C-alpha positions, 0 to 999 in steps of 0.5 A, spaced: 139 177 924 136 185 923 132 187 916 138 192 917 144 187 917 139 184 912 141 190 908 148 190 909 148 183 905 144 185 900 148 186 892 142 189 890 143 195 896 150 193 898 155 193 893 161 192 897 158 185 901 164 182 898 170 187 900 167 187 907 166 179 908 174 180 906 176 185 911 172 181 916 176 175 915 183 179 914 182 181 922 179 174 923 186 171 922 191 175 924 186 176 931 184 183 930 191 187 929 188 192 925 195 194 922 195 187 918 188 189 914 190 196 911 190 193 905 184 190 905 181 197 909 183 202 903 181 197 899 172 198 902 174 204 902 175 205 894 169 202 893 165 206 898 168 212 894 166 209 887 160 207 888 158 213 892 159 217 886 156 213 881 149 215 886 151 222 887 152 222 879 146 218 878 142 222 882 144 228 879 142 226 872 135 225 876 137 217 874 133 212 878 135 207 882 140 212 884 145 206 886 144 200 880 143 193 881 147 188 881 147 185 874 148 193 873 154 194 877 157 187 874 156 190 867 159 196 868 165 193 873 167 188 866 167 194 860 171 199 865 175 194 869 175 194 876 177 202 879 178 200 886 
């Protein structure tokens, strides 16, 4: 597996691994008919937008690292409920 592929599977780097997996599974289960998986795609897109906005806010505030760790993200989601 390439380094880039490993990073995409790393929960500390990619906050939307579960949504990615769900989208791929839906595509596999539905013979790659995209219209059958629209809800999964929207959930993935919402996840990416949510964490991108968090990352941009942290960058503006000078917080490092810009992307919270997987443990931090879990606590954030528990405190606010899953927003996507």
